[in-house]
C-alpha atoms as a printed R data frame, in Angstrom:
    type eleno elety resid chain resno      x       y       z
1   ATOM     1    CA   MET     A     1  3.394 -21.109  18.144
2   ATOM     2    CA   ASP     A     2  0.556 -20.058  20.446
3   ATOM     3    CA   ARG     A     3 -1.228 -16.712  20.464
4   ATOM     4    CA   GLU     A     4  0.317 -15.483  23.714
5   ATOM     5    CA   THR     A     5  3.865 -16.131  22.539
6   ATOM     6    CA   ILE     A     6  3.299 -14.402  19.221
7   ATOM     7    CA   LEU     A     7  1.767 -11.361  20.875
8   ATOM     8    CA   GLN     A     8  4.655 -11.209  23.359
9   ATOM     9    CA   ASN     A     9  7.162 -11.398  20.508
10  ATOM    10    CA   ILE     A    10  5.397  -8.648  18.602
11  ATOM    11    CA   ALA     A    11  5.157  -6.373  21.632
12  ATOM    12    CA   GLU     A    12  8.851  -6.844  22.407
13  ATOM    13    CA   TRP     A    13 10.016  -6.186  18.864
14  ATOM    14    CA   ARG     A    14  7.695  -3.243  18.301
15  ATOM    15    CA   GLU     A    15  9.199  -1.591  21.358
16  ATOM    16    CA   ARG     A    16 12.775  -2.361  20.344
17  ATOM    17    CA   VAL     A    17 12.282  -1.186  16.776
18  ATOM    18    CA   ALA     A    18 10.503   1.966  17.948
19  ATOM    19    CA   ASP     A    19 13.386   2.820  20.266
20  ATOM    20    CA   ALA     A    20 15.978   2.149  17.573
21  ATOM    21    CA   SER     A    21 14.137   4.222  14.971
22  ATOM    22    CA   SER     A    22 13.001   7.107  17.167
23  ATOM    23    CA   LYS     A    23 15.484   9.494  15.547
24  ATOM    24    CA   TRP     A    24 13.719   8.961  12.209
25  ATOM    25    CA   GLY     A    25 10.136   8.951  13.438
26  ATOM    26    CA   GLY     A    26  9.643   5.201  13.734
27  ATOM    27    CA   ALA     A    27  9.661   2.115  11.523
28  ATOM    28    CA   GLU     A    28  6.854  -0.292  10.677
29  ATOM    29    CA   ILE     A    29  7.218  -4.046  11.069
30  ATOM    30    CA   CYS     A    30  6.360  -6.178   8.065
31  ATOM    31    CA   GLY     A    31  5.588  -9.686   9.283
32  ATOM    32    CA   VAL     A    32  7.335 -12.208   7.034
33  ATOM    33    CA   SER     A    33  4.999 -15.169   6.875
34  ATOM    34    CA   LYS     A    34  6.934 -17.631   4.709
35  ATOM    35    CA   THR     A    35  5.916 -21.227   5.641
36  ATOM    36    CA   VAL     A    36  3.620 -19.974   8.437
37  ATOM    37    CA   ASP     A    37  0.025 -21.221   8.307
38  ATOM    38    CA   PRO     A    38 -2.711 -18.598   7.894
39  ATOM    39    CA   GLU     A    39 -4.311 -19.311  11.262
40  ATOM    40    CA   THR     A    40 -1.023 -18.483  13.000
41  ATOM    41    CA   ILE     A    41 -0.412 -15.454  10.805
42  ATOM    42    CA   ASN     A    42 -3.825 -14.064  11.657
43  ATOM    43    CA   LEU     A    43 -2.926 -13.976  15.345
44  ATOM    44    CA   ALA     A    44 -0.431 -11.208  14.591
45  ATOM    45    CA   TRP     A    45 -3.201  -8.730  13.747
46  ATOM    46    CA   ASP     A    46 -4.091  -8.370  17.413
47  ATOM    47    CA   GLY     A    47 -0.447  -7.524  18.137
48  ATOM    48    CA   GLY     A    48 -0.504  -4.593  15.752
49  ATOM    49    CA   ILE     A    49  1.020  -6.117  12.609
50  ATOM    50    CA   ARG     A    50 -0.678  -4.630   9.574
51  ATOM    51    CA   VAL     A    51  1.634  -5.597   6.701
52  ATOM    52    CA   LEU     A    52  2.559  -9.133   5.653
53  ATOM    53    CA   GLY     A    53  5.468 -10.021   3.400
54  ATOM    54    CA   GLU     A    54  5.311 -13.211   1.348
55  ATOM    55    CA   ASN     A    55  8.250 -14.532  -0.658
56  ATOM    56    CA   ARG     A    56  6.606 -16.967  -3.033
57  ATOM    57    CA   VAL     A    57  3.675 -16.425  -5.348
58  ATOM    58    CA   GLN     A    58  2.397 -19.994  -5.104
59  ATOM    59    CA   GLU     A    59  2.460 -19.976  -1.317
60  ATOM    60    CA   LEU     A    60  0.715 -16.606  -1.166
61  ATOM    61    CA   LEU     A    61 -2.060 -17.777  -3.463
62  ATOM    62    CA   GLY     A    62 -2.530 -20.907  -1.391
63  ATOM    63    CA   LYS     A    63 -3.006 -18.875   1.789
64  ATOM    64    CA   LEU     A    64 -5.026 -15.996   0.439
65  ATOM    65    CA   ASP     A    65 -8.520 -17.250   1.183
66  ATOM    66    CA   ARG     A    66 -7.672 -17.882   4.845
67  ATOM    67    CA   LEU     A    67 -5.731 -14.695   5.595
68  ATOM    68    CA   ASP     A    68 -7.380 -11.857   7.461
69  ATOM    69    CA   PRO     A    69 -8.437  -9.534   4.606
70  ATOM    70    CA   ARG     A    70 -7.455  -6.469   6.607
71  ATOM    71    CA   TYR     A    71 -3.746  -7.151   6.112
72  ATOM    72    CA   LYS     A    72 -1.824  -5.312   3.441
73  ATOM    73    CA   LEU     A    73  0.028  -7.933   1.398
74  ATOM    74    CA   HIS     A    74  3.511  -7.285   0.039
75  ATOM    75    CA   LEU     A    75  5.412  -9.557  -2.317
76  ATOM    76    CA   ILE     A    76  8.975  -9.396  -1.012
77  ATOM    77    CA   GLY     A    77 10.696 -12.290  -2.790
78  ATOM    78    CA   GLN     A    78 12.278 -12.438  -6.213
79  ATOM    79    CA   LEU     A    79  9.452 -12.330  -8.733
80  ATOM    80    CA   GLN     A    80  9.473 -14.079 -12.088
81  ATOM    81    CA   THR     A    81  7.835 -12.192 -14.911
82  ATOM    82    CA   ASN     A    82  5.515 -15.101 -15.713
83  ATOM    83    CA   LYS     A    83  4.086 -14.962 -12.180
84  ATOM    84    CA   VAL     A    84  3.100 -11.284 -12.248
85  ATOM    85    CA   LYS     A    85 -0.308 -12.037 -13.770
86  ATOM    86    CA   TYR     A    86 -1.260 -14.151 -10.758
87  ATOM    87    CA   ILE     A    87 -0.734 -11.435  -8.159
88  ATOM    88    CA   ILE     A    88 -1.294  -8.143  -9.948
89  ATOM    89    CA   ASP     A    89 -4.781  -7.809  -8.436
90  ATOM    90    CA   LYS     A    90 -4.000  -9.505  -5.130
91  ATOM    91    CA   VAL     A    91 -1.096  -7.662  -3.478
92  ATOM    92    CA   ASP     A    92 -0.796  -4.111  -2.219
93  ATOM    93    CA   MET     A    93  2.874  -3.706  -3.073
94  ATOM    94    CA   ILE     A    94  5.736  -5.467  -4.854
95  ATOM    95    CA   GLN     A    95  8.951  -4.783  -2.966
96  ATOM    96    CA   SER     A    96 11.377  -6.612  -5.244
97  ATOM    97    CA   VAL     A    97 11.447  -4.805  -8.591
98  ATOM    98    CA   ASP     A    98 14.975  -5.313  -9.839
99  ATOM    99    CA   ARG     A    99 15.078  -5.407 -13.652
100 ATOM   100    CA   ASP     A   100 13.558  -3.891 -16.766
101 ATOM   101    CA   ALA     A   101 11.645  -6.987 -17.865
102 ATOM   102    CA   LEU     A   102  9.888  -7.286 -14.522
103 ATOM   103    CA   ALA     A   103  8.979  -3.601 -14.430
104 ATOM   104    CA   ASP     A   104  7.632  -3.801 -17.968
105 ATOM   105    CA   GLU     A   105  5.445  -6.791 -17.108
106 ATOM   106    CA   ILE     A   106  4.093  -5.195 -13.924
107 ATOM   107    CA   ASP     A   107  3.298  -2.049 -15.889
108 ATOM   108    CA   ARG     A   108  1.534  -3.978 -18.647
109 ATOM   109    CA   ARG     A   109 -0.507  -6.167 -16.319
110 ATOM   110    CA   ALA     A   110 -1.440  -3.319 -14.003
111 ATOM   111    CA   VAL     A   111 -2.673  -1.143 -16.849
112 ATOM   112    CA   ALA     A   112 -4.774  -4.041 -18.121
113 ATOM   113    CA   ALA     A   113 -6.193  -4.515 -14.599
114 ATOM   114    CA   GLY     A   114 -6.993  -0.827 -14.275
115 ATOM   115    CA   ARG     A   115 -4.704  -0.165 -11.327
116 ATOM   116    CA   VAL     A   116 -1.394   1.419 -10.379
117 ATOM   117    CA   MET     A   117  0.895  -0.979  -8.510
118 ATOM   118    CA   PRO     A   118  3.047   0.518  -5.742
119 ATOM   119    CA   VAL     A   119  6.579  -0.878  -5.984
120 ATOM   120    CA   LEU     A   120  9.931  -0.637  -4.267
121 ATOM   121    CA   VAL     A   121 13.171  -0.879  -6.204
122 ATOM   122    CA   GLN     A   122 15.445  -3.565  -4.831
123 ATOM   123    CA   VAL     A   123 19.070  -2.465  -4.558
124 ATOM   124    CA   ASN     A   124 22.012  -4.874  -4.378
125 ATOM   125    CA   ILE     A   125 23.887  -2.473  -2.147
126 ATOM   126    CA   ALA     A   126 26.626  -4.978  -1.242
127 ATOM   127    CA   ARG     A   127 27.060  -6.209  -4.834
128 ATOM   128    CA   GLU     A   128 26.528  -9.837  -3.888
129 ATOM   129    CA   PRO     A   129 26.487 -11.908  -7.092
130 ATOM   130    CA   GLN     A   130 23.969 -14.405  -5.691
131 ATOM   131    CA   LYS     A   131 21.438 -11.709  -4.765
132 ATOM   132    CA   ALA     A   132 18.949  -9.863  -6.922
133 ATOM   133    CA   GLY     A   133 18.847  -6.091  -7.079
134 ATOM   134    CA   ILE     A   134 19.971  -3.065  -9.039
135 ATOM   135    CA   ASP     A   135 23.582  -1.924  -8.653
136 ATOM   136    CA   GLU     A   136 24.027   1.588  -7.326
137 ATOM   137    CA   GLU     A   137 25.275   2.904 -10.677
138 ATOM   138    CA   GLN     A   138 22.074   1.799 -12.390
139 ATOM   139    CA   LEU     A   139 19.673   2.908  -9.670
140 ATOM   140    CA   LEU     A   140 18.955   6.444 -10.834
141 ATOM   141    CA   PRO     A   141 18.559   5.573 -14.549
142 ATOM   142    CA   PHE     A   142 16.308   2.637 -13.603
143 ATOM   143    CA   ILE     A   143 14.077   4.762 -11.401
144 ATOM   144    CA   LYS     A   144 13.831   7.465 -14.055
145 ATOM   145    CA   ARG     A   145 12.733   4.810 -16.546
146 ATOM   146    CA   LEU     A   146 10.088   3.499 -14.151
147 ATOM   147    CA   SER     A   147  8.835   7.019 -13.484
148 ATOM   148    CA   GLY     A   148  7.393   7.126 -16.978
149 ATOM   149    CA   MET     A   149  5.234   4.034 -16.538
150 ATOM   150    CA   GLN     A   150  1.476   4.305 -16.083
151 ATOM   151    CA   GLY     A   151  0.864   1.029 -14.295
152 ATOM   152    CA   LEU     A   152  3.299   1.309 -11.416
153 ATOM   153    CA   ARG     A   153  4.490   3.933  -8.974
154 ATOM   154    CA   VAL     A   154  7.866   3.841  -7.247
155 ATOM   155    CA   GLU     A   155  7.333   4.384  -3.524
156 ATOM   156    CA   GLY     A   156 10.791   3.654  -2.181
157 ATOM   157    CA   LEU     A   157 13.692   1.240  -1.954
158 ATOM   158    CA   MET     A   158 14.341  -2.239  -0.590
159 ATOM   159    CA   ALA     A   159 17.551  -4.098   0.214
160 ATOM   160    CA   ILE     A   160 18.665  -7.454   1.598
161 ATOM   161    CA   MET     A   161 21.963  -7.224   3.429
162 ATOM   162    CA   PRO     A   162 24.784  -9.777   3.539
163 ATOM   163    CA   ILE     A   163 24.560 -12.363   6.293
164 ATOM   164    CA   ALA     A   164 26.833 -11.231   9.110
165 ATOM   165    CA   ASP     A   165 27.662 -12.634  12.530
166 ATOM   166    CA   ASP     A   166 27.744  -9.072  13.821
167 ATOM   167    CA   PRO     A   167 25.105  -6.626  12.497
168 ATOM   168    CA   GLU     A   168 27.642  -3.839  12.951
169 ATOM   169    CA   ASP     A   169 29.480  -5.289   9.956
170 ATOM   170    CA   VAL     A   170 26.627  -4.232   7.665
171 ATOM   171    CA   ARG     A   171 25.822  -0.868   9.250
172 ATOM   172    CA   GLY     A   172 27.599   0.947   6.433
173 ATOM   173    CA   TYR     A   173 25.313  -0.639   3.843
174 ATOM   174    CA   PHE     A   174 22.215   0.469   5.730
175 ATOM   175    CA   ARG     A   175 23.642   3.972   5.933
176 ATOM   176    CA   ARG     A   176 24.265   4.047   2.185
177 ATOM   177    CA   MET     A   177 20.713   2.910   1.505
178 ATOM   178    CA   ARG     A   178 19.350   5.754   3.619
179 ATOM   179    CA   ALA     A   179 21.592   8.192   1.740
180 ATOM   180    CA   TRP     A   180 20.149   7.012  -1.569
181 ATOM   181    CA   PHE     A   181 16.622   7.208  -0.159
182 ATOM   182    CA   ASP     A   182 17.128  10.819   0.922
183 ATOM   183    CA   ARG     A   183 18.870  11.794  -2.306
184 ATOM   184    CA   LEU     A   184 16.110  10.376  -4.501
185 ATOM   185    CA   ARG     A   185 13.413  11.961  -2.362
186 ATOM   186    CA   ASP     A   186 15.078  15.358  -2.665
187 ATOM   187    CA   MET     A   187 15.285  15.004  -6.469
188 ATOM   188    CA   ASP     A   188 11.478  15.094  -6.667
189 ATOM   189    CA   ILE     A   189 11.255  12.815  -9.714
190 ATOM   190    CA   PRO     A   190  7.715  12.702 -11.199
191 ATOM   191    CA   ASN     A   191  5.724   9.590 -10.235
192 ATOM   192    CA   VAL     A   192  8.378   8.663  -7.658
193 ATOM   193    CA   ARG     A   193  7.689   8.896  -3.929
194 ATOM   194    CA   MET     A   194 10.356   7.946  -1.430
195 ATOM   195    CA   ASP     A   195  7.991   6.898   1.361
196 ATOM   196    CA   THR     A   196  9.283   3.418   2.212
197 ATOM   197    CA   LEU     A   197 12.811   2.204   2.905
198 ATOM   198    CA   SER     A   198 12.442  -1.528   3.541
199 ATOM   199    CA   MET     A   199 15.601  -3.014   5.017
200 ATOM   200    CA   GLY     A   200 16.608  -5.113   7.978
201 ATOM   201    CA   MET     A   201 15.463  -8.553   9.087
202 ATOM   202    CA   SER     A   202 15.373 -10.465  12.368
203 ATOM   203    CA   ASP     A   203 19.137 -10.469  12.913
204 ATOM   204    CA   ASP     A   204 19.970  -6.919  11.873
205 ATOM   205    CA   CYS     A   205 16.723  -4.959  12.099
206 ATOM   206    CA   LEU     A   206 17.803  -2.783  15.009
207 ATOM   207    CA   VAL     A   207 20.849  -1.509  13.151
208 ATOM   208    CA   ALA     A   208 18.631  -0.961  10.107
209 ATOM   209    CA   ALA     A   209 16.181   1.022  12.236
210 ATOM   210    CA   GLN     A   210 18.989   3.098  13.717
211 ATOM   211    CA   GLU     A   211 20.180   3.942  10.204
212 ATOM   212    CA   GLY     A   212 16.812   5.082   8.890
213 ATOM   213    CA   ALA     A   213 14.706   2.131   7.763
214 ATOM   214    CA   THR     A   214 11.013   2.975   7.606
215 ATOM   215    CA   MET     A   215 10.095  -0.724   7.426
216 ATOM   216    CA   VAL     A   216 11.829  -3.824   8.785
217 ATOM   217    CA   ARG     A   217 10.907  -7.353   7.726
218 ATOM   218    CA   LEU     A   218 10.630  -9.778  10.646
219 ATOM   219    CA   GLY     A   219  9.816 -13.450  10.344
220 ATOM   220    CA   ARG     A   220 11.651 -15.623  12.844
221 ATOM   221    CA   ALA     A   221 11.561 -12.897  15.498
222 ATOM   222    CA   LEU     A   222  7.757 -12.981  15.434
223 ATOM   223    CA   PHE     A   223  6.779 -16.478  14.396
224 ATOM   224    CA   GLY     A   224  9.772 -18.542  15.533
225 ATOM   225    CA   ALA     A   225 12.310 -20.596  13.616
226 ATOM   226    CA   ARG     A   226 11.072 -22.418  10.532
227 ATOM   227    CA   ASN     A   227 12.425 -25.054   8.211
228 ATOM   228    CA   TYR     A   228 12.540 -23.323   4.861
229 ATOM   229    CA   LYS     A   229 12.259 -25.565   1.841
């Protein structure tokens, strides 16, 4: 995709997301760059994209040297514990913390690297068996456990919604995520900051923004359709 098309896409979606999220003070776009080459990704900087979301550790590492170093890099895909060591000093946030073993490994590796890793807790708000994420009943105990770790800091929540022909069908899930976000923020748990609510993708991001997302993750909307492997 050429530079002009990408910049047009970004301008259009920034305006639409801003309008949809105006009640909440706006939402940032995270550009999902899965399978997109670094040269194309770098064009998005001039359109105002500042955060990139990568799904796979191996792909991220393969692109790193050619990505504009000004981007903030977020790992948004399911993360295996044995891959944490490869990215602990290379990403600015891990959005997909969903289990004790992963949190423990991030904590251990971050302490060894002398840093505190910002993380989001992934919530399986729709209880889909094929998706990762913490169930609602375990969310508060999980976050309280993470709050005692030295090597990571909880900065919010993330969710991936069910695929729906009509985004209105998942509006209730977005609303529940915002309710959890507000509740946890008001609890003022030590070492926990509810700054980021990452939810909504190309097909449902406007509903997500209307329901209080602070970040939406857009791939196809910005970079066009891709053949995922």
